PQR file with spaces between the fields and no chain letter, atoms N, CA, C, O and H, PARSE charges and radii, in Angstrom:
ATOM       1  N    MET     1       1.013   -1.014   -0.064 -0.4000 1.5000
ATOM       2  CA   MET     1      -0.655    0.552    0.103 -0.0000 2.0000
ATOM       3  C    MET     1       0.599    0.852    0.023  0.5500 1.7000
ATOM       4  O    MET     1       0.833    0.825   -1.186 -0.5500 1.4000
ATOM       5  N    TYR     2       1.902    1.223    0.777 -0.4000 1.5000
ATOM       6  CA   TYR     2       2.738    2.535    0.983 -0.0000 2.0000
ATOM       7  C    TYR     2       3.850    2.648   -0.747  0.5500 1.7000
ATOM       8  O    TYR     2       4.045    3.513   -1.601 -0.5500 1.4000
ATOM       9  H    TYR     2       1.712    1.245    1.758  0.4000 1.0000
ATOM      10  N    ALA     3       4.225    1.483   -0.546 -0.4000 1.5000
ATOM      11  CA   ALA     3       4.585    1.722   -2.803 -0.0000 2.0000
ATOM      12  C    ALA     3       4.102    2.302   -3.200  0.5500 1.7000
ATOM      13  O    ALA     3       4.653    3.282   -3.702 -0.5500 1.4000
ATOM      14  H    ALA     3       4.067    0.781    0.148  0.4000 1.0000
ATOM      15  N    LEU     4       2.159    2.069   -3.307 -0.4000 1.5000
ATOM      16  CA   LEU     4       0.628    2.715   -4.420 -0.0000 2.0000
ATOM      17  C    LEU     4       1.002    3.632   -3.436  0.5500 1.7000
ATOM      18  O    LEU     4       2.074    3.157   -3.060 -0.5500 1.4000
ATOM      19  H    LEU     4       1.711    1.273   -2.899  0.4000 1.0000
ATOM      20  N    ILE     5       0.871    4.321   -2.985 -0.4000 1.5000
ATOM      21  CA   ILE     5       1.090    5.893   -2.428 -0.0000 2.0000
ATOM      22  C    ILE     5       1.765    6.804   -2.621  0.5500 1.7000
ATOM      23  O    ILE     5       1.237    7.915   -2.603 -0.5500 1.4000
ATOM      24  H    ILE     5       0.000    4.708   -3.290  0.4000 1.0000
ATOM      25  N    PHE     6       3.208    6.677   -2.883 -0.4000 1.5000
ATOM      26  CA   PHE     6       3.911    7.113   -2.469 -0.0000 2.0000
ATOM      27  C    PHE     6       5.337    6.942   -3.697  0.5500 1.7000
ATOM      28  O    PHE     6       6.508    7.096   -3.352 -0.5500 1.4000
ATOM      29  H    PHE     6       3.637    5.774   -2.898  0.4000 1.0000
ATOM      30  N    THR     7       4.951    6.637   -4.978 -0.4000 1.5000
ATOM      31  CA   THR     7       4.927    6.227   -5.809 -0.0000 2.0000
ATOM      32  C    THR     7       3.906    7.196   -7.139  0.5500 1.7000
ATOM      33  O    THR     7       2.726    7.043   -7.455 -0.5500 1.4000
ATOM      34  H    THR     7       3.999    6.512   -5.259  0.4000 1.0000
ATOM      35  N    SER     8       4.831    8.068   -7.611 -0.4000 1.5000
ATOM      36  CA   SER     8       4.035    8.983   -8.097 -0.0000 2.0000
ATOM      37  C    SER     8       4.195    8.906  -10.044  0.5500 1.7000
ATOM      38  O    SER     8       3.518    9.350  -10.971 -0.5500 1.4000
ATOM      39  H    SER     8       5.789    8.193   -7.353  0.4000 1.0000
ATOM      40  N    THR     9       5.598    8.010   -9.930 -0.4000 1.5000
ATOM      41  CA   THR     9       5.690    8.314  -11.730 -0.0000 2.0000
ATOM      42  C    THR     9       5.480    6.706  -12.081  0.5500 1.7000
ATOM      43  O    THR     9       5.632    5.921  -11.145 -0.5500 1.4000
ATOM      44  H    THR     9       6.148    7.649   -9.177  0.4000 1.0000
ATOM      45  N    ASP    10       5.180    6.243  -13.230 -0.4000 1.5000
ATOM      46  CA   ASP    10       5.282    4.910  -13.351 -0.0000 2.0000
ATOM      47  C    ASP    10       6.338    4.018  -13.471  0.5500 1.7000
ATOM      48  O    ASP    10       6.194    2.801  -13.587 -0.5500 1.4000
ATOM      49  H    ASP    10       5.056    6.880  -13.991  0.4000 1.0000
ATOM      50  N    ALA    11       7.685    4.767  -13.438 -0.4000 1.5000
ATOM      51  CA   ALA    11       9.066    5.125  -13.735 -0.0000 2.0000
ATOM      52  C    ALA    11       9.956    4.401  -12.427  0.5500 1.7000
ATOM      53  O    ALA    11      11.043    3.887  -12.166 -0.5500 1.4000
ATOM      54  H    ALA    11       7.802    5.756  -13.344  0.4000 1.0000
ATOM      55  N    ALA    12       8.138    4.913  -11.600 -0.4000 1.5000
ATOM      56  CA   ALA    12       9.177    4.889   -9.558 -0.0000 2.0000
ATOM      57  C    ALA    12       8.185    3.702   -8.953  0.5500 1.7000
ATOM      58  O    ALA    12       8.031    3.578   -7.738 -0.5500 1.4000
ATOM      59  H    ALA    12       7.254    5.331  -11.812  0.4000 1.0000
ATOM      60  N    LYS    13       7.438    2.725  -10.054 -0.4000 1.5000
ATOM      61  CA   LYS    13       6.368    2.155  -10.028 -0.0000 2.0000
ATOM      62  C    LYS    13       7.529    0.479   -9.745  0.5500 1.7000
ATOM      63  O    LYS    13       8.314   -0.079  -10.512 -0.5500 1.4000
ATOM      64  H    LYS    13       7.564    2.825  -11.041  0.4000 1.0000
ATOM      65  N    THR    14       7.033    0.098   -8.042 -0.4000 1.5000
ATOM      66  CA   THR    14       7.854   -1.376   -7.454 -0.0000 2.0000
ATOM      67  C    THR    14       6.848   -2.795   -8.601  0.5500 1.7000
ATOM      68  O    THR    14       6.072   -2.768   -9.555 -0.5500 1.4000
ATOM      69  H    THR    14       6.395    0.551   -7.419  0.4000 1.0000
ATOM      70  N    LEU    15       7.428   -3.725   -7.831 -0.4000 1.5000
ATOM      71  CA   LEU    15       6.975   -4.579   -9.031 -0.0000 2.0000
ATOM      72  C    LEU    15       5.852   -4.770   -8.514  0.5500 1.7000
ATOM      73  O    LEU    15       4.855   -4.461   -9.167 -0.5500 1.4000
ATOM      74  H    LEU    15       8.059   -3.746   -7.056  0.4000 1.0000
ATOM      75  N    PRO    16       5.732   -5.281   -7.316 -0.5600 1.5000
ATOM      76  CA   PRO    16       4.352   -5.648   -6.723  0.2800 2.0000
ATOM      77  C    PRO    16       3.010   -4.777   -6.774  0.5500 1.7000
ATOM      78  O    PRO    16       1.908   -5.216   -6.445 -0.5500 1.4000
ATOM      79  N    VAL    17       3.298   -3.275   -7.306 -0.4000 1.5000
ATOM      80  CA   VAL    17       2.066   -2.148   -7.470 -0.0000 2.0000
ATOM      81  C    VAL    17       2.215   -2.480   -8.824  0.5500 1.7000
ATOM      82  O    VAL    17       1.131   -2.091   -9.257 -0.5500 1.4000
ATOM      83  H    VAL    17       4.193   -2.918   -7.573  0.4000 1.0000
ATOM      84  N    ALA    18       2.682   -2.829   -9.563 -0.4000 1.5000
ATOM      85  CA   ALA    18       3.206   -2.945  -11.783 -0.0000 2.0000
ATOM      86  C    ALA    18       1.966   -4.379  -11.399  0.5500 1.7000
ATOM      87  O    ALA    18       0.853   -3.953  -11.709 -0.5500 1.4000
ATOM      88  H    ALA    18       3.563   -3.145   -9.211  0.4000 1.0000
ATOM      89  N    ILE    19       1.856   -5.832  -10.857 -0.4000 1.5000
ATOM      90  CA   ILE    19       1.763   -6.773  -10.726 -0.0000 2.0000
ATOM      91  C    ILE    19      -0.003   -6.362  -10.349  0.5500 1.7000
ATOM      92  O    ILE    19      -0.954   -6.409  -11.129 -0.5500 1.4000
ATOM      93  H    ILE    19       2.760   -6.178  -10.604  0.4000 1.0000
ATOM      94  N    ALA    20       0.002   -6.097   -9.378 -0.4000 1.5000
ATOM      95  CA   ALA    20      -1.563   -5.423   -9.561 -0.0000 2.0000
ATOM      96  C    ALA    20      -2.415   -4.759  -10.168  0.5500 1.7000
ATOM      97  O    ALA    20      -3.642   -4.663  -10.175 -0.5500 1.4000
ATOM      98  H    ALA    20       0.775   -6.058   -8.744  0.4000 1.0000
ATOM      99  N    GLU    21      -0.805   -3.919  -11.135 -0.4000 1.5000
ATOM     100  CA   GLU    21      -1.951   -2.980  -11.843 -0.0000 2.0000
ATOM     101  C    GLU    21      -2.658   -4.000  -12.589  0.5500 1.7000
ATOM     102  O    GLU    21      -3.679   -3.347  -12.802 -0.5500 1.4000
ATOM     103  H    GLU    21       0.192   -3.997  -11.129  0.4000 1.0000
ATOM     104  N    PHE    22      -2.970   -5.621  -13.394 -0.4000 1.5000
ATOM     105  CA   PHE    22      -2.849   -6.568  -13.794 -0.0000 2.0000
ATOM     106  C    PHE    22      -4.644   -6.880  -13.090  0.5500 1.7000
ATOM     107  O    PHE    22      -5.513   -7.620  -13.550 -0.5500 1.4000
ATOM     108  H    PHE    22      -2.141   -6.152  -13.220  0.4000 1.0000
ATOM     109  N    ALA    23      -4.679   -6.146  -12.069 -0.4000 1.5000
ATOM     110  CA   ALA    23      -5.850   -6.145  -12.503 -0.0000 2.0000
ATOM     111  C    ALA    23      -7.452   -5.648  -12.737  0.5500 1.7000
ATOM     112  O    ALA    23      -7.641   -4.561  -12.191 -0.5500 1.4000
ATOM     113  H    ALA    23      -3.973   -5.545  -11.695  0.4000 1.0000
ATOM     114  N    GLY    24      -8.202   -5.986  -13.164 -0.4000 1.5000
ATOM     115  CA   GLY    24      -8.657   -4.556  -13.922 -0.0000 2.0000
ATOM     116  C    GLY    24      -9.837   -4.279  -12.797  0.5500 1.7000
ATOM     117  O    GLY    24      -9.628   -4.542  -11.613 -0.5500 1.4000
ATOM     118  H    GLY    24      -8.048   -6.869  -13.608  0.4000 1.0000
ATOM     119  N    ARG    25     -11.847   -3.398  -13.533 -0.4000 1.5000
ATOM     120  CA   ARG    25     -12.498   -2.869  -12.377 -0.0000 2.0000
ATOM     121  C    ARG    25     -13.337   -3.893  -11.920  0.5500 1.7000
ATOM     122  O    ARG    25     -13.841   -3.888  -10.797 -0.5500 1.4000
ATOM     123  H    ARG    25     -12.016   -3.184  -14.495  0.4000 1.0000
ATOM     124  N    TYR    26     -13.529   -4.919  -12.898 -0.4000 1.5000
ATOM     125  CA   TYR    26     -14.641   -6.276  -13.082 -0.0000 2.0000
ATOM     126  C    TYR    26     -13.432   -7.430  -13.072  0.5500 1.7000
ATOM     127  O    TYR    26     -13.561   -8.490  -12.459 -0.5500 1.4000
ATOM     128  H    TYR    26     -13.119   -4.922  -13.811  0.4000 1.0000
ATOM     129  N    THR    27     -12.426   -7.131  -13.718 -0.4000 1.5000
ATOM     130  CA   THR    27     -12.706   -8.990  -14.012 -0.0000 2.0000
ATOM     131  C    THR    27     -11.255   -8.814  -13.617  0.5500 1.7000
ATOM     132  O    THR    27     -10.929   -7.633  -13.492 -0.5500 1.4000
ATOM     133  H    THR    27     -12.322   -6.271  -14.216  0.4000 1.0000
ATOM     134  N    THR    28      -9.729  -10.253  -13.253 -0.4000 1.5000
ATOM     135  CA   THR    28      -8.693   -9.735  -13.236 -0.0000 2.0000
ATOM     136  C    THR    28      -8.022  -11.093  -14.004  0.5500 1.7000
ATOM     137  O    THR    28      -8.304  -12.094  -13.346 -0.5500 1.4000
ATOM     138  H    THR    28      -9.994  -11.212  -13.354  0.4000 1.0000
ATOM     139  N    ASP    29      -7.688  -11.227  -14.503 -0.4000 1.5000
ATOM     140  CA   ASP    29      -6.408  -12.390  -15.117 -0.0000 2.0000
ATOM     141  C    ASP    29      -5.620  -12.471  -14.408  0.5500 1.7000
ATOM     142  O    ASP    29      -4.802  -11.770  -13.811 -0.5500 1.4000
ATOM     143  H    ASP    29      -7.459  -10.413  -15.038  0.4000 1.0000
ATOM     144  N    PHE    30      -6.267  -14.524  -14.617 -0.4000 1.5000
ATOM     145  CA   PHE    30      -5.561  -14.648  -12.914 -0.0000 2.0000
ATOM     146  C    PHE    30      -4.170  -15.698  -13.602  0.5500 1.7000
ATOM     147  O    PHE    30      -3.575  -16.612  -13.031 -0.5500 1.4000
ATOM     148  H    PHE    30      -6.932  -15.093  -15.102  0.4000 1.0000
ATOM     149  N    GLY    31      -3.993  -15.225  -14.815 -0.4000 1.5000
ATOM     150  CA   GLY    31      -2.909  -16.140  -15.720 -0.0000 2.0000
ATOM     151  C    GLY    31      -1.407  -14.679  -15.898  0.5500 1.7000
ATOM     152  O    GLY    31      -0.207  -14.844  -16.118 -0.5500 1.4000
ATOM     153  H    GLY    31      -4.476  -14.483  -15.279  0.4000 1.0000
ATOM     154  N    LEU    32      -1.942  -13.808  -15.753 -0.4000 1.5000
ATOM     155  CA   LEU    32      -0.817  -12.787  -16.714 -0.0000 2.0000
ATOM     156  C    LEU    32      -0.463  -12.806  -14.800  0.5500 1.7000
ATOM     157  O    LEU    32       0.673  -13.100  -14.425 -0.5500 1.4000
ATOM     158  H    LEU    32      -2.916  -13.674  -15.574  0.4000 1.0000
ATOM     159  N    VAL    33      -1.744  -12.410  -13.606 -0.4000 1.5000
ATOM     160  CA   VAL    33      -0.899  -12.102  -12.483 -0.0000 2.0000
ATOM     161  C    VAL    33       0.245  -13.336  -12.320  0.5500 1.7000
ATOM     162  O    VAL    33       1.455  -13.450  -12.120 -0.5500 1.4000
ATOM     163  H    VAL    33      -2.667  -12.171  -13.911  0.4000 1.0000
ATOM     164  N    ALA    34      -0.561  -13.908  -12.469 -0.4000 1.5000
ATOM     165  CA   ALA    34       0.723  -15.595  -11.713 -0.0000 2.0000
ATOM     166  C    ALA    34       1.814  -15.804  -12.749  0.5500 1.7000
ATOM     167  O    ALA    34       2.396  -16.876  -12.585 -0.5500 1.4000
ATOM     168  H    ALA    34      -1.543  -13.814  -12.632  0.4000 1.0000
ATOM     169  N    ALA    35       2.408  -14.823  -14.130 -0.4000 1.5000
ATOM     170  CA   ALA    35       3.152  -14.939  -14.792 -0.0000 2.0000
ATOM     171  C    ALA    35       3.793  -14.061  -13.766  0.5500 1.7000
ATOM     172  O    ALA    35       4.789  -14.292  -13.082 -0.5500 1.4000
ATOM     173  H    ALA    35       1.935  -13.951  -14.264  0.4000 1.0000
ATOM     174  N    GLY    36       2.980  -12.950  -13.796 -0.4000 1.5000
ATOM     175  CA   GLY    36       3.976  -11.377  -13.051 -0.0000 2.0000
ATOM     176  C    GLY    36       5.232  -12.025  -11.877  0.5500 1.7000
ATOM     177  O    GLY    36       6.455  -11.888  -11.871 -0.5500 1.4000
ATOM     178  H    GLY    36       2.170  -12.762  -14.352  0.4000 1.0000
ATOM     179  N    GLY    37       4.204  -12.836  -10.853 -0.4000 1.5000
ATOM     180  CA   GLY    37       4.182  -13.402   -9.661 -0.0000 2.0000
ATOM     181  C    GLY    37       5.516  -14.246   -9.653  0.5500 1.7000
ATOM     182  O    GLY    37       6.243  -14.262   -8.660 -0.5500 1.4000
ATOM     183  H    GLY    37       3.211  -12.947  -10.858  0.4000 1.0000
ATOM     184  N    LEU    38       5.816  -14.979  -10.857 -0.4000 1.5000
ATOM     185  CA   LEU    38       6.909  -16.017  -11.084 -0.0000 2.0000
ATOM     186  C    LEU    38       8.067  -15.792  -11.476  0.5500 1.7000
ATOM     187  O    LEU    38       9.128  -16.215  -11.016 -0.5500 1.4000
ATOM     188  H    LEU    38       5.225  -14.966  -11.663  0.4000 1.0000
ATOM     189  N    ILE    39       7.745  -14.656  -12.927 -0.4000 1.5000
ATOM     190  CA   ILE    39       9.328  -13.862  -13.185 -0.0000 2.0000
ATOM     191  C    ILE    39       9.371  -12.134  -11.682  0.5500 1.7000
ATOM     192  O    ILE    39      10.417  -11.555  -11.388 -0.5500 1.4000
ATOM     193  H    ILE    39       6.883  -14.312  -13.300  0.4000 1.0000
ATOM     194  N    ALA    40       8.406  -11.884  -11.267 -0.4000 1.5000
ATOM     195  CA   ALA    40       8.668  -11.243  -10.343 -0.0000 2.0000
ATOM     196  C    ALA    40      10.161  -12.118   -8.873  0.5500 1.7000
ATOM     197  O    ALA    40      11.075  -11.583   -8.246 -0.5500 1.4000
ATOM     198  H    ALA    40       7.556  -12.354  -11.505  0.4000 1.0000
ATOM     199  N    SER    41       9.707  -13.420   -8.921 -0.4000 1.5000
ATOM     200  CA   SER    41      10.122  -14.837   -8.328 -0.0000 2.0000
ATOM     201  C    SER    41      11.421  -14.592   -8.152  0.5500 1.7000
ATOM     202  O    SER    41      11.868  -13.866   -7.264 -0.5500 1.4000
ATOM     203  H    SER    41       8.964  -13.855   -9.430  0.4000 1.0000
ATOM     204  N    ILE    42      12.232  -15.325   -9.185 -0.4000 1.5000
ATOM     205  CA   ILE    42      13.271  -15.703  -10.278 -0.0000 2.0000
ATOM     206  C    ILE    42      14.063  -14.526   -9.238  0.5500 1.7000
ATOM     207  O    ILE    42      14.375  -14.741   -8.067 -0.5500 1.4000
ATOM     208  H    ILE    42      11.869  -15.914   -9.907  0.4000 1.0000
ATOM     209  N    PRO    43      14.266  -13.390   -9.911 -0.5600 1.5000
ATOM     210  CA   PRO    43      15.972  -13.002   -8.884  0.2800 2.0000
ATOM     211  C    PRO    43      15.624  -13.621   -7.185  0.5500 1.7000
ATOM     212  O    PRO    43      16.336  -14.181   -6.351 -0.5500 1.4000
ATOM     213  N    PRO    44      15.159  -13.483   -7.189 -0.5600 1.5000
ATOM     214  CA   PRO    44      15.143  -13.583   -5.792  0.2800 2.0000
ATOM     215  C    PRO    44      16.153  -15.627   -5.705  0.5500 1.7000
ATOM     216  O    PRO    44      17.162  -16.314   -5.553 -0.5500 1.4000
ATOM     217  N    VAL    45      15.627  -15.579   -5.799 -0.4000 1.5000
ATOM     218  CA   VAL    45      16.256  -17.035   -5.900 -0.0000 2.0000
ATOM     219  C    VAL    45      17.323  -17.624   -5.825  0.5500 1.7000
ATOM     220  O    VAL    45      17.931  -18.324   -5.015 -0.5500 1.4000
ATOM     221  H    VAL    45      14.807  -15.020   -5.922  0.4000 1.0000
ATOM     222  N    VAL    46      17.478  -17.122   -7.054 -0.4000 1.5000
ATOM     223  CA   VAL    46      18.580  -17.412   -8.092 -0.0000 2.0000
ATOM     224  C    VAL    46      19.661  -16.559   -6.959  0.5500 1.7000
ATOM     225  O    VAL    46      20.529  -17.342   -6.573 -0.5500 1.4000
ATOM     226  H    VAL    46      16.984  -16.553   -7.712  0.4000 1.0000
ATOM     227  N    ILE    47      19.798  -15.281   -6.397 -0.4000 1.5000
ATOM     228  CA   ILE    47      20.258  -14.758   -5.318 -0.0000 2.0000
ATOM     229  C    ILE    47      20.799  -16.141   -4.451  0.5500 1.7000
ATOM     230  O    ILE    47      21.830  -16.804   -4.333 -0.5500 1.4000
ATOM     231  H    ILE    47      19.094  -14.645   -6.710  0.4000 1.0000
ATOM     232  N    VAL    48      19.235  -16.117   -3.868 -0.4000 1.5000
ATOM     233  CA   VAL    48      19.809  -17.522   -2.574 -0.0000 2.0000
ATOM     234  C    VAL    48      20.417  -18.873   -3.703  0.5500 1.7000
ATOM     235  O    VAL    48      21.049  -18.143   -4.467 -0.5500 1.4000
ATOM     236  H    VAL    48      18.397  -15.579   -3.964  0.4000 1.0000
ATOM     237  N    LEU    49      20.531  -19.655   -4.016 -0.4000 1.5000
ATOM     238  CA   LEU    49      21.090  -20.309   -4.886 -0.0000 2.0000
ATOM     239  C    LEU    49      22.596  -19.964   -4.604  0.5500 1.7000
ATOM     240  O    LEU    49      23.415  -20.682   -4.030 -0.5500 1.4000
ATOM     241  H    LEU    49      20.018  -20.248   -3.395  0.4000 1.0000
ATOM     242  N    ILE    50      22.775  -18.783   -5.102 -0.4000 1.5000
ATOM     243  CA   ILE    50      24.546  -18.309   -5.432 -0.0000 2.0000
ATOM     244  C    ILE    50      25.004  -18.225   -4.318  0.5500 1.7000
ATOM     245  O    ILE    50      26.117  -18.623   -3.977 -0.5500 1.4000
ATOM     246  H    ILE    50      22.110  -18.199   -5.568  0.4000 1.0000
ATOM     247  N    PHE    51      24.088  -17.629   -3.546 -0.4000 1.5000
ATOM     248  CA   PHE    51      25.154  -16.968   -1.929 -0.0000 2.0000
ATOM     249  C    PHE    51      24.541  -18.065   -0.870  0.5500 1.7000
ATOM     250  O    PHE    51      24.622  -17.701    0.303 -0.5500 1.4000
ATOM     251  H    PHE    51      23.183  -17.305   -3.822  0.4000 1.0000
ATOM     252  N    GLN    52      23.920  -19.392   -1.102 -0.4000 1.5000
ATOM     253  CA   GLN    52      23.687  -19.983    0.046 -0.0000 2.0000
ATOM     254  C    GLN    52      24.591  -20.908    0.512  0.5500 1.7000
ATOM     255  O    GLN    52      24.106  -21.709    1.312 -0.5500 1.4000
ATOM     256  H    GLN    52      23.854  -19.688   -2.055  0.4000 1.0000
ATOM     257  N    ARG    53      25.669  -21.032    0.275 -0.4000 1.5000
ATOM     258  CA   ARG    53      26.540  -21.260    1.398 -0.0000 2.0000
ATOM     259  C    ARG    53      27.437  -19.384    2.729  0.5500 1.7000
ATOM     260  O    ARG    53      28.034  -19.119    3.773 -0.5500 1.4000
ATOM     261  H    ARG    53      26.063  -20.382   -0.374  0.4000 1.0000
ATOM     262  N    GLN    54      27.047  -19.006    1.958 -0.4000 1.5000
ATOM     263  CA   GLN    54      28.019  -16.796    2.730 -0.0000 2.0000
ATOM     264  C    GLN    54      26.138  -17.445    3.555  0.5500 1.7000
ATOM     265  O    GLN    54      26.127  -16.743    4.566 -0.5500 1.4000
ATOM     266  H    GLN    54      26.562  -19.221    1.110  0.4000 1.0000
ATOM     267  N    VAL    55      25.462  -17.866    3.582 -0.4000 1.5000
ATOM     268  CA   VAL    55      24.389  -17.151    4.191 -0.0000 2.0000
ATOM     269  C    VAL    55      24.389  -17.890    5.383  0.5500 1.7000
ATOM     270  O    VAL    55      24.247  -17.485    6.537 -0.5500 1.4000
ATOM     271  H    VAL    55      25.470  -18.436    2.760  0.4000 1.0000
ATOM     272  N    VAL    56      24.616  -19.354    4.834 -0.4000 1.5000
ATOM     273  CA   VAL    56      24.418  -20.441    5.994 -0.0000 2.0000
ATOM     274  C    VAL    56      25.639  -20.586    7.204  0.5500 1.7000
ATOM     275  O    VAL    56      25.792  -20.906    8.383 -0.5500 1.4000
ATOM     276  H    VAL    56      24.731  -19.683    3.897  0.4000 1.0000
ATOM     277  N    SER    57      26.128  -20.269    6.411 -0.4000 1.5000
ATOM     278  CA   SER    57      27.684  -19.149    7.354 -0.0000 2.0000
ATOM     279  C    SER    57      27.684  -19.253    8.539  0.5500 1.7000
ATOM     280  O    SER    57      27.930  -19.925    9.540 -0.5500 1.4000
ATOM     281  H    SER    57      26.004  -20.009    5.453  0.4000 1.0000
ATOM     282  N    GLY    58      26.988  -17.532    7.696 -0.4000 1.5000
ATOM     283  CA   GLY    58      27.339  -16.486    8.364 -0.0000 2.0000
ATOM     284  C    GLY    58      26.325  -16.916    9.656  0.5500 1.7000
ATOM     285  O    GLY    58      26.770  -17.082   10.792 -0.5500 1.4000
ATOM     286  H    GLY    58      26.787  -16.986    6.883  0.4000 1.0000
ATOM     287  N    LEU    59      24.837  -17.075    9.288 -0.4000 1.5000
ATOM     288  CA   LEU    59      24.717  -18.239    9.851 -0.0000 2.0000
ATOM     289  C    LEU    59      24.920  -19.056   11.863  0.5500 1.7000
ATOM     290  O    LEU    59      24.685  -18.819   13.047 -0.5500 1.4000
ATOM     291  H    LEU    59      24.476  -16.939    8.366  0.4000 1.0000
ATOM     292  N    ALA    60      25.269  -19.649   11.308 -0.4000 1.5000
ATOM     293  CA   ALA    60      25.647  -20.703   12.484 -0.0000 2.0000
ATOM     294  C    ALA    60      26.807  -20.038   12.821  0.5500 1.7000
ATOM     295  O    ALA    60      27.605  -20.887   13.217 -0.5500 1.4000
ATOM     296  H    ALA    60      25.459  -19.842   10.345  0.4000 1.0000
ATOM     297  N    ALA    61      27.477  -18.510   12.873 -0.4000 1.5000
ATOM     298  CA   ALA    61      28.901  -18.638   13.440 -0.0000 2.0000
ATOM     299  C    ALA    61      28.119  -17.036   13.645  0.5500 1.7000
ATOM     300  O    ALA    61      28.905  -16.117   13.877 -0.5500 1.4000
ATOM     301  H    ALA    61      26.829  -17.820   12.551  0.4000 1.0000
ATOM     302  N    GLY    62      26.806  -16.725   13.576 -0.4000 1.5000
ATOM     303  CA   GLY    62      26.013  -15.784   15.115 -0.0000 2.0000
ATOM     304  C    GLY    62      25.613  -16.449   16.140  0.5500 1.7000
ATOM     305  O    GLY    62      25.629  -15.835   17.206 -0.5500 1.4000
ATOM     306  H    GLY    62      26.168  -17.471   13.388  0.4000 1.0000
ATOM     307  N    ALA    63      25.173  -17.772   16.148 -0.4000 1.5000
ATOM     308  CA   ALA    63      24.657  -18.585   16.717 -0.0000 2.0000
ATOM     309  C    ALA    63      26.348  -19.129   17.477  0.5500 1.7000
ATOM     310  O    ALA    63      25.842  -19.763   18.403 -0.5500 1.4000
ATOM     311  H    ALA    63      25.160  -18.272   15.281  0.4000 1.0000
ATOM     312  N    VAL    64      27.110  -19.216   17.590 -0.4000 1.5000
ATOM     313  CA   VAL    64      27.819  -19.823   18.338 -0.0000 2.0000
ATOM     314  C    VAL    64      27.975  -18.733   19.131  0.5500 1.7000
ATOM     315  O    VAL    64      27.768  -17.603   18.688 -0.5500 1.4000
ATOM     316  H    VAL    64      27.520  -18.701   16.838  0.4000 1.0000
ATOM     317  N    LYS    65      28.341  -18.947   20.336 -0.4000 1.5000
ATOM     318  CA   LYS    65      28.519  -18.459   21.851 -0.0000 2.0000
ATOM     319  C    LYS    65      29.599  -18.129   22.117  0.5500 1.7000
ATOM     320  O    LYS    65      30.079  -18.825   23.012 -0.5500 1.4000
ATOM     321  H    LYS    65      28.510  -19.864   20.696  0.4000 1.0000
ATOM     322  N    GLY    66      30.515  -17.036   21.593 -0.4000 1.5000
ATOM     323  CA   GLY    66      31.196  -17.313   22.820 -0.0000 2.0000
ATOM     324  C    GLY    66      32.466  -17.024   22.099  0.5500 1.7000
ATOM     325  O    GLY    66      33.543  -17.102   22.690 -0.5500 1.4000
ATOM     326  H    GLY    66      30.125  -16.470   20.866  0.4000 1.0000
């Protein structure tokens, strides 16, 4: 909701706001919304797969006391 309120131009829109615009007033193209969500989720998944070892080692190092 905040992203929708604070963005005033089309260039400043975030991805969830752009995906939410696929829904019309009386109908929603669920295939288009699902495709947009899938495409939006690909970059974070790739980043996690690349940096998985560093994330796990950082979590393990932070859990050790002393």
